[in-house]
N, C-alpha and C positions, 0 to 999 in steps of 0.2 A: 144765392146769395142773395138775398133780400136785399135788391136795391142796391150793394155793393158793385162796380165795372171794377174791371179787370183788364190787364192789359193783353188784347187780344192777340193772335200771330202775327197779324201785320208787323204787330209793334215791336212783337220779342227781334233780338241781336241788335236792335235800331241802337245807334249812340244817340244820347242824349245831349244838346247841344245846350251849354250854358243860360241862360240868356243875362247877366251880366257876372262881369269878373273885376276885383280888386284891381288896380290900378298898376300894381307890380306884375300881376299876371300879363294885363292886357301887353305893359311893352314887352313882356318873353314872347308872347304871340305873336305880337308884329316885325318883333327884331328894334326894336328903336330904342331908348335910352328914356331917363323921367323924366329929362326936359324937354324931351322930344314929342313925347307921348303928353305934357301938358301944355306944350305947344300946339297942340294939334285937338287938344280940349278948347283949350281957349279960342280957339280961331275958328270953335263950330265945326271941325270934320270928325268931330269923334265926341256922341254923344254922352253924355253921365247921369245916374240917379245918385240923389245924397240919401243914405238909412240910416239915420241919429247922426254919427260921428262919420259915418263910412263914403267914401266918393267909388262907385262902382260904375266901369265901363261900361258901357251897351253892348253885347255879341256881336248884333246884326251890323252895327255902328264900325265895327272894323270888318268886317267880312263887306261891307260895303266900301270903305275907304281902302281895303285891298284889291276893289274889284276893277274900284273904279266910280262907283254912281256916286261916292260922297257927292 
């Protein structure tokens, strides 16, 4: 395949987690409303990144929040 990497058999069938999701999606994933999510963001308990005009929530920070690691 001339230098191109393909997915190994170990990776086949694994769920790919997103690196970041829109705030609206983060609300649905966590089960809170928009106001609560923005309060979590403002308090620094949920990490975000801005790309252009979009604000995306870092998926790992949602996992940390729900596992109590935040």
